[in-house]
N, C-alpha and C positions, 0 to 999 in steps of 0.2 A: 504494500500500500504506500502510495506517495504522500509525502507531507505537503499539504497545500496551505500556503500562507493566505490569510484573508487580508485583502486590501481595505484599508479604512481611510476615509476622508476626515481630516480634522475639522471640527466645528470652529467657526470664527465667532468671536464675541463682538457684538455691535459696538462696544466701547473701544475696540481696536480699529474701528473704521472712521476715517475723517469726515465723510459726508454720507448722509442717508437720505434718499428720496422716499418719504413716508408712503404708507398704503393709500392715503387719500390724494396723492399727487398723480396727475395725468399730464405727462410732458411729451411734447413733440419738438423735433429739431435735431441739431448736431450737438453732441455732448463730448467735450474733451476734458481730461483731467490727468493730474500727475500724482495724486495720492489715492489710496484705496477708496472705492465708492460702492455703496449698496443701493440697489433699487428694490423697493418693496411694493411700489405702485405699478403704474403703466407707463411705458416709454415707447415711442415710435420715432424712427429716424435713423441716425448714424451715431455710433460711439467709436471714438478714436482715443485710446488712452495709453499712457506709458506705464500705468500701474495696474492694480488688480480690480476686477469687477466681480461683485457678489450679487446674485439675484435671489431674492427672497421667495419663499414658498408660494405666496399668493401673487407674485409679480408676473406681468406679461410684458415681454420685450419683443417688439417687432422692429428689428434693426439689423444693419450690417455692423458687426462688432469687431474691433481690433483692440486687444489688451494684452497685458502680461499674462495673468492667470484669469480664467473665467470659471467661477464656481457657482453652480446653479442648483437651486431647489425648486425653481419656478419654470415658466414656459418661455422658450425662445423660438421666434420665427424669423429666420434670416441666417446669413452666412457668418461664421465665426473664424477669426484668425487669432490664435493665442500663441504668444511667443514663448511661454514657459509651460503652461499646463491647462487642461480643461478637466473640471470635476463635475460630474452629474450625480446628485444625491438621488435616492429612490423616488422622490416626488417630482423630479425634473422631467421635462419633455422638450424636445427640440426637433424642428423641421428646418433643414438647411444643410449646407455643406460646412465641413469643419476641417481646419488645418492647424495642427499642433504637434509638438514633439513628444507630448506626454498626455495620455488620456486615462482617466479613472472613472468607472461607471458602477454605481451601486445597483444591485439587483432590484428590479422594479421600475427603473427609469425607462423612458421611451426616446429613441433616437431614429429619425428617418432622414437620410441624406448620405452624401459621400464623405469619407474621412481620408485625409492625407496626413501622413505622419513623416516628418523629416527632422532629424536631429541636427544636421549640418547644412547650412545654406550653400556652402561650396559644393556639396555632393548633389544638390538638386538638379543642376543641368545635366550631369552625367547620368543620373537615373532616368531623366526624361529622354535623353538621347538613345538609351538602350531599348526604348519601347518600339 
């Protein structure tokens, strides 16, 4: 019998996050930020961040997303580019394409789309040339 390690996603405390868009916020537009942000409400548009994005359990995000880490308990509709990691908790759902070097998915989450995983930007052209 093989020893299977269970992968766990660490819970983040809201007090560790600089900005939180509360559950009663409905925001549309382009969102840029450089420190961790949590969305608990509804967002539609584009997110371009150099930091981490956390999506709350009741949140609905319809956007093209680029961030360091994307950690979701809620719903994402749109493409995601995460430079470090994507985490889907069991309550998360996503429809869209995903590009990240590291992906963690808890049992129960839903994901529909294409996933591309590359660790090294320099290796990307070589991999595409081999196709």
